[in-house]
C-alpha positions as CSV (number, residue, x, y, z in Angstrom):
1,M,14.7,3.0,7.9
2,T,15.7,1.2,4.8
3,S,19.4,0.9,3.8
4,P,20.2,2.6,0.6
5,T,21.6,-0.6,-0.7
6,A,18.5,-2.6,-0.1
7,A,16.9,-4.0,-3.2
8,T,14.0,-2.0,-4.6
9,P,12.0,-2.2,-7.8
10,S,13.9,0.8,-9.1
11,A,17.4,-0.6,-8.5
12,T,19.4,-1.4,-11.6
13,P,20.4,-5.1,-11.9
14,P,24.2,-5.6,-11.5
15,G,26.1,-5.3,-14.8
16,Q,23.6,-3.0,-16.4
17,V,23.8,0.8,-16.9
18,G,21.3,2.7,-14.9
19,N,18.8,5.2,-16.4
20,L,19.9,8.3,-14.4
21,Q,22.1,10.7,-16.3
22,F,25.1,11.8,-14.1
23,L,24.9,15.4,-12.7
24,T,21.3,16.1,-13.8
25,E,18.5,17.4,-11.7
26,E,17.0,13.9,-11.7
27,Y,20.3,12.5,-10.5
28,F,20.5,15.0,-7.7
29,R,16.8,14.3,-6.6
30,H,17.6,10.6,-6.5
31,F,20.8,11.3,-4.5
32,A,18.8,13.4,-2.0
33,A,16.2,10.6,-1.6
34,L,18.9,8.0,-0.9
35,A,20.7,10.3,1.4
36,E,17.8,10.4,3.8
37,A,19.2,7.2,5.4
38,L,22.5,8.9,6.3
39,P,23.3,9.1,10.0
40,R,23.4,12.3,12.0
41,I,26.9,13.6,12.8
42,E,26.2,16.7,15.0
43,R,29.4,18.6,14.2
44,A,29.4,18.0,10.4
45,N,28.1,21.1,8.8
46,V,29.5,22.3,5.5
47,D,28.4,24.1,2.3
48,V,30.3,22.9,-0.8
49,H,30.4,24.4,-4.3
50,Y,31.6,21.9,-6.9
51,A,32.9,23.3,-10.2
52,V,33.0,20.4,-12.7
53,H,35.1,21.2,-15.9
54,Q,34.9,19.6,-19.3
55,A,31.6,17.8,-18.8
56,P,30.0,16.5,-22.1
57,G,27.6,19.5,-22.2
58,G,29.9,22.1,-20.8
59,D,31.0,23.1,-17.3
60,I,28.7,22.3,-14.4
61,D,28.3,23.9,-11.0
62,Y,26.5,22.1,-8.3
63,S,26.3,22.4,-4.5
64,L,26.0,20.3,-1.5
65,R,24.8,21.5,1.9
66,I,25.3,19.2,4.9
67,R,23.8,19.9,8.3
68,S,24.5,17.6,11.2
69,G,25.9,15.0,8.8
70,R,22.8,14.9,6.7
71,V,22.3,16.2,3.1
72,A,20.1,19.3,3.5
73,R,20.5,20.2,-0.2
74,I,22.2,18.9,-3.3
75,G,21.6,20.2,-6.8
76,L,22.7,22.3,-9.7
77,G,23.8,25.8,-9.1
78,A,25.9,27.5,-6.5
79,L,25.3,28.4,-2.9
80,K,25.8,32.1,-2.0
81,R,28.5,31.6,0.6
82,P,30.1,28.1,0.4
83,N,32.8,27.5,2.9
84,L,34.5,24.9,0.6
85,R,35.0,24.9,-3.1
86,I,36.0,21.8,-5.1
87,S,37.2,22.0,-8.7
88,V,37.5,18.8,-10.7
89,H,37.3,17.6,-14.3
90,Y,34.2,15.6,-15.3
91,E,36.1,12.4,-16.0
92,D,37.9,12.5,-12.6
93,L,34.6,13.1,-10.8
94,R,33.0,10.2,-12.7
95,D,35.9,8.0,-11.5
96,L,35.4,9.2,-7.9
97,H,31.6,8.5,-8.0
98,T,32.1,5.0,-9.5
99,G,34.8,4.1,-7.0
100,R,37.6,3.9,-9.5
101,Q,39.4,6.7,-7.6
102,H,39.5,7.4,-3.9
103,P,38.8,11.1,-2.8
104,A,41.9,11.3,-0.6
105,A,44.2,10.0,-3.5
106,A,42.5,12.5,-5.9
107,F,43.2,15.3,-3.5
108,M,46.8,14.3,-2.9
109,K,47.5,13.9,-6.7
110,G,46.0,17.4,-7.3
111,V,43.2,15.9,-9.5
112,M,40.7,17.5,-7.2
113,K,41.4,21.1,-6.2
114,V,40.1,22.2,-2.8
115,A,39.9,25.8,-1.5
116,G,38.3,27.2,1.6
117,D,38.0,26.3,5.2
118,R,40.0,23.2,6.1
119,A,37.8,22.5,9.1
120,A,34.9,22.3,6.6
121,L,36.9,19.8,4.6
122,M,37.3,17.6,7.7
123,D,33.5,17.9,8.3
124,L,32.9,16.7,4.7
125,M,35.3,13.8,5.1
126,L,33.5,12.7,8.3
127,V,30.4,12.2,6.1
128,L,32.0,10.8,3.0
129,Q,33.8,8.1,5.0
130,T,30.7,6.6,6.7
131,A,29.7,3.2,5.6
132,Q,26.2,4.5,4.9
133,Y,27.6,7.1,2.5
134,Q,29.8,4.5,0.8
135,Q,26.7,2.3,0.3
136,L,24.7,5.2,-1.1
137,M,27.4,6.0,-3.6
138,A,27.7,2.4,-4.7
139,R,24.0,2.1,-5.3
140,L,23.9,5.5,-7.1
141,A,26.8,4.5,-9.3
142,Q,25.0,1.4,-10.3
143,E,21.8,3.3,-11.1
144,T,23.6,6.0,-13.1
145,N,24.7,6.3,-16.7
146,H,28.0,8.1,-16.5
147,G,28.6,8.2,-20.2
């Protein structure tokens, strides 16, 4: 299995803006492909609805389904019964995705509003804090135009 940070022909050279537009179907498809390298974490199962406010084209809803620590689904739209809801402004989410802001700090400062099952939040954090997920996000940030 290849690491998500391994060099590939599609990787964007350091210092250049990637071609992926942030929070588009193409972005989520690429995210899902990179996420195939994430490790299994048996007890990490969570359905998350993200409500992103004040995005350039208007508000955006997207969802993330994690099963056994792996991304089972990510994409635009909402899940029928998420056990966790996260509300955040576009600029703050961009800062989270590019590493300019840490998720725990955003939560503590109230930048990111979280509602739902706190156990599900812990499951999500188990996944987000793995080295493999951090590598995935670093590569994705490099390959994405967040403008």
